[in-house]
N, C-alpha and C positions, 0 to 999 in steps of 0.2 A: 431768813429771819423776815426779810420785807414781804415774801409770799405768806408767811404765817400772820404778820400784823396785818396785813391789806386783808385776808380771811376773816380776821378778828373786828375790823373796822366794819366790814361789810356786813357781818352778823350785827353787829351792834346797831347800825342805821335800820337793819330791817327790824329788830326786836323794837325799836322803837317807832317806828311806823306802825306796827302791828298794835303796840299798847296804846298808840294816838288814836286808833280806829279799832276799838273793840268789836262794836255793833258790826259793822262793815268784815271785819275780819271772822267773826262767828258765820255770818251768813253766805261766806263765801266757803267756810270750810265745809259748808251741809254736803254739797255734792259730791266733795273728794270723800267723808266720811261714810255716806251711803254708799259710795261705791265698792269702797274698800270693804266694808263691813258685809256686802252683798257676796262680793268674791270669796273672801278670805272665810265666811261663813260655810259657803257652799262647799269650799274645798275641804275645810275642816271635818264637815259632816260625811262627805263622803270619803276622806283618808280614814276616818275611826269607822264608817261602817267596812272599807276595803279590808283594814286590819283586823276587824273581828273575823269576817268573810273568809282571809288567807290565813287566820287562826285555825278556824276550821277545817281547811282544807289541806294544811298542814298535818294534820291528824292522820290524813291517809297515808301519809309517808313519801317521802320522795323517792324511793327506791321501790315502791310499790306497785304492781300491775294487777287490775281486775278482768279477768276474761268472764266474761259476759256475752248476752245475747243480744242489747240494745247499745250502742255506742251512746256514750256521753255527747250533749249538745242539743237538746230537744227544743232549739229556738227557731222562729222563722219559718222559712221553708224546710223543715224537717221529712225526710224523705221515708217515713213510717213504713211504706210499702215494700221498700227494698230488705227489711228487717223482720218483718211478722211473721214469715215463714220459716225463720232460722230456729234450728234445734236451740234448747237451753244447754247450759253446761251440765253434762252428765258425771255420775260416779265414774264411770269407766274413763271420760275425758280426764277426771281429777285424778284418777289412780296411774293411769298411763302418762299424763303429765309431771305427777312427782317422782316415779321412775326414773324419767328422761332428763330431767333439768340437772345441770351443774351448777348454775350461777344463781340457784335460788337458796335462801337462807330457810324457808318455810313455805309451804304450800297448804292452805285450808282449803275445806269445801263448805260453805255457810249457806244457811236459808234463813229466813225472817218471816215471821208471822206477827201483824200488829194488833192492838185493840183487843187484849185478852184479861180476861178477870181473874187474879191471882188470889188464894184465900190459904188462911192459916187461922185456925180454930172459928172464932168468930169474926177475925178482922179478914178484910179484903182491899185489893188495890184494883181499880180498874183501867184499864186502857195502857196494860203493860205489854213492851213489845218481847215478842217469845223469838230466841235465835238458838238456833242448832249448829254447831260446828264441829269439824274435825278436830284430832289432837294437837295439830299443830297453829289453832286458833291464837295460841299465846306468843307464837314466833311471828306471825303475819300483823299483828296488832299490839302495841303497846298497853299493857295491863297493871293497873295499880291496885294493889287490895289494900282496905284501911282492916279486914278480918279475915283469917281464912288463907285458903291457899287455891292453886289450879287445880285441873282434874289430874290425877295419876295416869300412866301409861295403862293400867291394868283396868280403871275404870273407864277409860276412852275403848278400849278394845272390847271389853265387855258389856259397853251400854249399860251402865249402872244407875240406876235413879238418883243422879246427883245434879247439883244445879249451881249455879254461881247468880247471885242476883247484883242489882244496883242500890245505890245506897239509899234512893227513894224509895224503892221497893223496901228494903229493910226496914227503914223508919215507918212506914204504914202498916208494916206487916208485925213488927215486934216494937214498938214504941221505944226505942232504944236499948230494947234488952238485947244480950248476946244473939247472934243470928245462927253461929254454927251448931250444927245437930241438928236443928229444928226440921219439920216436915212440912212441907206446903202443897199444896194441890193446884196444879197447873193441868189446863187441858184435860180434866178429869182422873190425872194420876199423880201420885205421891213422890215428891222429891225431895231428899236431903239436902239442905243447903251446907256448902263446903267452904264458900267463901263470899265476900262482901267486897264489890268494887269500891275504891276512894271515890268519893263524891267530887265531881269535876264542874256541875253549873251546867245551865243550858246556854249551848253556841247558835250561834246565827243561823248554821244548816240543821240544826237537832241533832247533831251528832255527839251523842253523851251516850254512857251505859247506865246513868243515874236511875232509868225506869226500865232497864233490859233485864231479862231472865236469858242465862245461857246452860244450854245443855248438851250432853255429850251427841254427835249425830247418830250413832249406834242405837242409842236410846231411842230418839227421834224417829227413826225409821219404824218403831213400833206403833208410833200414833198419829204419822201422817207420811204423805208421797213427798219425799225429801226432793223428788227431781220433778216434781210440778211445778209449772210456772207462777201459779199462786203465791209461791214462797219466795220467789226471785233467786234463783239458786246463783251462786256465784263461785269460781274460784279464784282464791286471793292469793298473790305470788309476791314475797317480800326477797329481793336479793341483796347478795352482801354489799356493805357499804363500799368497796373497793372496786367493784364493778358498776361501769357506768350505767345509766338506765337504757342509752339506746342498746347496749348489748344484752341487757336483760331481755329487753322487750323482742328483740332479735330472735332470741334462742327461745323464748314462748311461741314467738309466730311460726317458727319452723316446727316446732314440737306439735304445735297443734294442726297445722294444714297436714303433717303426717299422719295424726291420729286421725283427723275427718277425711283422710285419704282425698286431700284436695288437689286437683290437676293443676300441672304449671301452666301459670297466666291465667286460671279461673279466679274469681272473688271469693274472698272469705266469707264463711259461713259463721263468724264469731266476731266479737269487737273487744279490743285491749284497751281499756281506760286507764287512764292514771290522773295525777293529781296536776299536773302540768296543763291539761286539758280545761280543767276548771280553772285555774291561774289564767289562760289566755281568753278563755270567756268571761272572767273578771275584768281583764284589764279592757277588752272592747267595750264592755257595759259603762265602767267607769271612766272611759274616755269619752264618750259620748255626753256622759253626767256633768265631766269638766267643760268641756264645749259649751253646754247649755249655760252653766255659771258664768263663764266670760261673757258669753252672750249677753247676759241679764245686768251683769256687774259694768259692763263696757260702756252702756249707755248713760249710766250714772256718773261714771268718770269723764265720759265726754264733757257731759252736761259742766261738770264741775270744773273739768278743765277752761272751758270756755269762759265760766264764771271767774276763775283766777286770771284768766288773761284779761278779763274785761275791767277786773278792779285794779290790775297791774297798770293797765293805760291811764286810768283815774288817778292811780297814785303819782303816775310820771306826770300827768297834766299838774295835779296839784304842787306838785316840787320843783317845777320848770326855773322858775328863777332860783331855788337853791341850787339847781343842776348847774345853771348859769355862773352863780358865785364860786362854786368846786371847781370847775374848770378854769374860770378866772384867775384861781388862786394855785393853779396847776394839777389838778387830778386829770390823770390819764384817762382815754374812754374805756379802755378795758375796766377802771375802778368801777367808775359810774354803771357799766354794763353787769360786772359782779353783785354792785349792791343792790339793785333791783332782782337781778336771778336768785340771788340768796334770800331776798324776800318772798320771792314766789315759790321756792323750794321749802322755806321755813312754814310759808302757809300749808302747803300739801302735805308736808311731815307733821303738821299738827293734825290736820284732818285723819291721816293714815293711822297715826296712833290713837286718835279718839277711836275710829272704825274698830282697830285691834281690841280697845279698851270692851269696845259694846260685845264684841264677839266673846272675848273671855269673861263677860257678864253672863251670856247667854250659854255658855258653857259649866258656868257654875250652875245653874238654874236646872241642867238637863241632868246632873247628877241625883234629882230628887225624880227624874222618871224613868222610865224603862232603858235608855237609850244614852249612853253617856257619849258626849262629844267632846274630842281632844284638841286643843288648840296645838299644833305640832310647829316645832320650831320652822321647819321650812317654809310652812303657811306665813309666819310673822317675819323672816326674812323677804319673801315673796309680796306682802303688803308694804313693806318699807323699800322695796326695790319700785313698786309700782308708783308709789308716792311721787319718789325720788324721779322719775322718768318723766311723769305728769306735770311736776313743778318745773323742771326743766325744759319742758315742750313750751307750757304755757306762759313761762315768764320768758322766754327767749327774745321774741319780737318785741315787745313794750321794753326790755332792757336795752336792746340793740336800738331802738329808736331813741331812747334817753341817751344812750351814748353818743348819736351821732347828731346831738343839739348845738346848734352854735352858740357860743355861751354870749356874745349880746345879743342876739334876739332873745336869748332863753332869759337873761337879767330883765329886759322890757317888758317882758310878757307879765 
């Protein structure tokens, strides 16, 4: 009870001092407010961007491996000359890999071509992405339909002229009318629409089916070279959920080395890409951005901290005779020290809360723009924690100096 009463009286003294010097208090808050605003806004923007990018990466699947020519991570000193002569994944690789894998829930061969025009009667949509995939495409990717269905086994095997279209393509061609059974023209060939993907919306990495058209791989063989590097051929493998990603990757690597007849100890001529690679790259990039945010904000906080310390020394000077009276009446040194320490902490907390409030106002403004910044709870806790730390550090020496004053000399001051 004595400790609670001591803390209560210390806060009362601090609040009285802050109310009596409103202008000085507000000027003291500016440095802390600007510093907390800078750090927390940068962290909130980075966390929001990271969450959106990670959401896109998660679409790849945690147990999905992509067999490709080029490894992911084309940043900095990317040794492209090591990979330029590698062969693209072939239909032979796909078929042999599919026959040999035991940990795979699905294996698909996929190609893609961008910026094509799709027509339906007088309507047309430009910039559509054309994809062709083998029958297991629905096992290697999570597909949701708002209308229709996926390819049947017979349609995929026979290379029937059928297609799955994205929500934006369906809206642009059919103007809200039912799409199933309609005949569209893609690359000069007619395809019957059998399914429409559920609208996903554009994500940060452009991974969306909204503007894509998917046709059976066996049909695409008649209109394009499905093994050409122009169409970025990829073998996608999704492993079973109960199998670890390392085991899935190890099995694929062993099978591909056997298929390509790679000698023991020789370097592989293929790349196994997975979502964890993208996540690691995001971690590296955002660590650098967070470091920059700390570097920018720390200077403002240091300036604010020195300002708080200066104001606290002035406050001690103004109340020196009061300190002498308190000590002559029996006030302990730690009571005097806590009195000024809590005043410093209260100043910094007010500045920090004001900075957080400004960040919140900015997040409301960003909702009207294309990118929404979210003020996460961990950033709120960080802002309050930094304010407490700066208040404690800035107020300690002035509070300690006040607690060591001689009561007689203090009263005479």
